[in-house]
C-alpha positions as CSV (number, residue, x, y, z in Angstrom):
1,M,23.4,36.5,-14.4
2,W,20.0,35.3,-15.6
3,G,20.3,36.2,-19.3
4,P,17.4,38.5,-20.5
5,L,16.0,38.5,-16.9
6,G,19.0,40.5,-15.6
7,K,21.3,40.1,-12.7
8,K,20.8,39.1,-9.1
9,P,23.3,39.5,-6.2
10,A,24.9,36.2,-5.1
11,I,26.0,35.1,-1.6
12,I,29.4,33.2,-1.7
13,I,29.1,30.2,0.6
14,S,32.5,28.7,-0.1
15,G,35.1,28.4,-2.8
16,T,32.8,26.0,-4.6
17,E,29.3,27.2,-3.7
18,A,27.2,30.3,-4.1
19,Q,23.5,31.1,-3.6
20,C,21.3,33.6,-5.4
21,E,17.5,34.2,-5.7
22,V,15.7,33.2,-8.8
23,P,14.1,36.2,-10.6
24,A,10.5,36.2,-11.6
25,N,10.0,34.7,-15.1
26,T,8.3,37.7,-16.8
27,N,9.3,36.6,-20.3
28,G,7.4,33.3,-20.6
29,L,10.7,31.4,-20.7
30,T,10.9,27.7,-20.0
31,E,14.7,27.6,-19.5
32,L,17.6,29.9,-19.7
33,Q,21.4,29.9,-19.2
34,I,22.8,31.3,-15.9
35,N,26.3,32.5,-15.3
36,L,28.3,33.8,-12.4
37,T,30.6,36.8,-12.3
38,L,32.7,38.2,-9.5
39,N,33.7,41.5,-11.2
40,N,31.2,42.1,-14.0
41,Q,33.9,41.3,-16.5
42,N,35.0,37.6,-16.2
43,I,32.0,35.3,-16.6
44,S,31.8,31.7,-15.7
45,E,30.7,28.9,-18.0
46,G,26.9,28.7,-18.1
47,T,24.5,26.1,-16.9
48,I,20.8,25.6,-17.8
49,F,18.0,26.6,-15.3
50,T,14.5,25.3,-16.0
51,Y,11.3,27.1,-15.0
52,Y,8.1,25.2,-14.4
53,N,4.7,25.8,-12.9
54,P,4.2,24.1,-9.5
55,P,1.1,21.8,-9.4
56,V,-2.3,23.3,-8.7
57,I,-5.4,21.6,-7.4
58,S,-8.5,23.1,-9.1
59,E,-10.9,20.3,-8.1
60,A,-10.7,16.9,-6.4
61,T,-13.3,14.1,-6.0
62,P,-14.3,12.4,-3.8
63,L,-13.0,14.4,-0.9
64,R,-13.9,11.8,1.7
65,G,-13.3,8.1,2.3
66,P,-13.0,5.5,5.0
67,V,-10.1,5.3,7.5
68,K,-9.0,2.0,6.0
69,G,-7.9,3.9,2.9
70,G,-8.1,2.6,-0.7
71,T,-10.3,5.4,-2.1
72,E,-9.3,6.6,-5.5
73,V,-9.2,10.4,-5.6
74,N,-9.3,12.2,-8.9
75,V,-7.5,15.5,-8.9
76,Y,-7.8,18.1,-11.6
77,G,-5.6,21.1,-12.4
78,P,-3.5,22.8,-15.1
79,N,-0.3,21.5,-16.6
80,Y,0.8,18.4,-14.6
81,D,4.2,17.4,-15.8
82,K,4.2,13.8,-17.1
83,N,8.0,13.7,-17.0
84,R,8.1,14.2,-13.2
85,E,7.0,12.0,-10.4
86,V,3.9,13.4,-8.9
87,I,3.0,12.8,-5.2
88,C,-0.2,13.3,-3.2
89,L,0.0,14.2,0.4
90,F,-2.9,13.2,2.7
91,G,-1.8,15.1,5.8
92,T,1.8,13.9,6.2
93,K,1.4,10.6,4.3
94,K,2.8,10.6,0.8
95,V,1.4,8.3,-1.9
96,P,2.3,8.2,-5.6
97,A,0.0,9.8,-8.1
98,K,-0.8,8.5,-11.6
99,V,-0.7,11.2,-14.3
100,I,-3.7,10.5,-16.6
101,T,-3.5,13.7,-18.7
102,N,-1.8,17.0,-18.2
103,S,-4.9,18.2,-16.3
104,H,-5.9,15.0,-14.5
105,I,-4.1,12.8,-11.9
106,S,-5.4,10.2,-9.5
107,C,-4.1,8.8,-6.2
108,V,-5.3,6.3,-3.7
109,S,-5.9,7.4,-0.1
110,P,-3.6,5.7,2.5
111,L,-4.7,4.1,5.7
112,H,-5.4,6.6,8.5
113,E,-5.5,6.0,12.2
114,K,-8.7,7.8,13.0
115,A,-11.7,9.7,11.5
116,T,-10.5,13.3,11.0
117,D,-9.9,16.0,8.4
118,V,-6.5,16.2,6.7
119,T,-5.0,18.5,4.0
120,L,-4.7,17.1,0.5
121,I,-1.7,18.5,-1.4
122,V,0.0,17.7,-4.7
123,M,3.7,18.1,-5.3
124,Y,6.6,16.8,-7.4
125,K,9.0,14.4,-5.7
126,N,12.0,16.0,-4.1
127,D,10.5,19.5,-4.6
128,R,9.8,22.0,-1.9
129,F,7.0,23.7,-3.8
130,Q,3.4,22.5,-3.1
131,S,0.0,23.0,-4.6
132,T,-2.9,24.8,-3.2
133,Q,-4.5,22.5,-0.6
134,M,-8.0,21.0,-0.1
135,T,-9.5,19.2,2.8
136,Y,-10.0,15.4,2.7
137,T,-12.2,13.8,5.3
138,Y,-11.6,10.3,6.8
139,Y,-14.6,8.6,8.3
140,D,-15.1,5.4,10.2
141,T,-16.5,2.5,8.1
142,A,-20.3,2.1,8.5
143,Q,-21.4,-1.0,10.3
144,I,-24.9,-2.7,10.0
145,E,-26.3,-4.3,13.1
146,S,-29.9,-5.0,12.0
147,I,-32.6,-4.2,9.5
148,T,-36.4,-4.0,9.7
149,P,-38.4,-5.5,8.0
150,Y,-36.4,-8.5,6.8
151,C,-38.5,-9.3,3.8
152,G,-40.8,-7.6,1.3
153,P,-42.6,-8.0,-2.1
154,T,-40.6,-8.6,-5.3
155,K,-41.8,-5.4,-6.8
156,G,-39.5,-3.6,-4.4
157,Y,-40.0,-0.1,-2.8
158,T,-40.2,-1.6,0.8
159,Q,-38.7,1.0,3.2
160,I,-36.0,-0.6,5.3
161,K,-34.9,0.8,8.7
162,V,-31.2,0.1,9.1
163,I,-29.6,0.2,12.5
164,G,-25.8,0.4,12.9
165,S,-23.0,2.8,13.5
166,S,-20.9,5.5,11.7
167,F,-23.6,6.6,9.3
168,I,-23.0,9.9,7.6
169,E,-25.0,11.8,5.0
170,N,-21.8,12.3,2.9
171,N,-22.5,16.0,1.9
172,G,-26.0,15.8,0.6
173,F,-29.1,13.7,0.0
174,G,-28.5,10.9,-2.5
175,K,-24.8,10.4,-1.8
176,A,-25.4,7.9,1.1
177,K,-26.8,4.7,-0.5
178,C,-27.8,1.1,0.3
179,M,-26.3,-1.7,-1.8
180,F,-28.2,-4.9,-2.5
181,N,-26.5,-8.1,-3.8
182,H,-23.3,-6.0,-4.5
183,K,-25.1,-4.6,-7.6
184,F,-28.3,-2.6,-6.9
185,Y,-28.1,0.8,-5.2
186,T,-30.9,2.9,-3.7
187,N,-30.7,6.3,-2.1
188,A,-30.6,6.4,1.7
189,T,-31.9,8.9,4.2
190,V,-29.6,9.3,7.2
191,E,-31.5,10.1,10.3
192,S,-28.5,9.9,12.7
193,S,-25.2,8.2,13.0
194,T,-27.0,5.0,14.0
195,V,-30.2,5.1,11.9
196,M,-30.9,5.3,8.2
197,Y,-33.7,4.4,5.8
198,C,-33.7,3.1,2.2
199,D,-36.1,1.4,-0.2
200,T,-35.6,-2.1,-1.7
201,P,-35.1,-2.3,-5.5
202,P,-37.4,-4.5,-7.6
203,L,-36.1,-8.1,-7.7
204,E,-34.9,-9.3,-11.1
205,Y,-35.6,-13.0,-11.5
206,D,-32.4,-13.6,-13.4
207,E,-30.6,-12.7,-10.2
208,E,-30.7,-14.6,-6.9
209,D,-34.2,-15.2,-5.4
210,T,-33.2,-13.2,-2.3
211,N,-31.5,-9.8,-1.8
212,N,-28.7,-9.2,0.6
213,V,-28.3,-5.7,2.0
């Protein structure tokens, strides 16, 4: 017996266990008392059942990262419960999520064995209900073998040809970048998985006299 939501038939499993299907919550309730009766006259003591909304993924960013893991993924959706332990699943690998607000959580991608696409899902710990899913792409870490030319004027804007491996455009121009001195970033044009081009930034004299790419 589900209070204002009516009755549902129960299956008696044993002298101490019964199963019944939870009715749809059409009254906007968060919790209600449930009771069991075997004859529609004698009613058991009640216990409280709590309704909640399973987690939903409306947006997640970024949706790709290196196979070594360590990418912080921000996930957005409605009504994440701060009082429950939230988990992100990258394929079959579970990692804890940090609840930032009731509409924003973050989790760190785990190590993956190879470059591939996996499903990204959010759920509460020890719960069988999962969120909608998105696709997260693991890629091999880019490697630089050589650059040409090796030097250029301090005003910058020298185009560098970078030779290496595992270059990807990362879903659009301007997302692949070259980093100089671990501080300056310029957009890169990816020609293939082994060739990309980027321009040097202007050299700031309060920095080192040379740039490292």
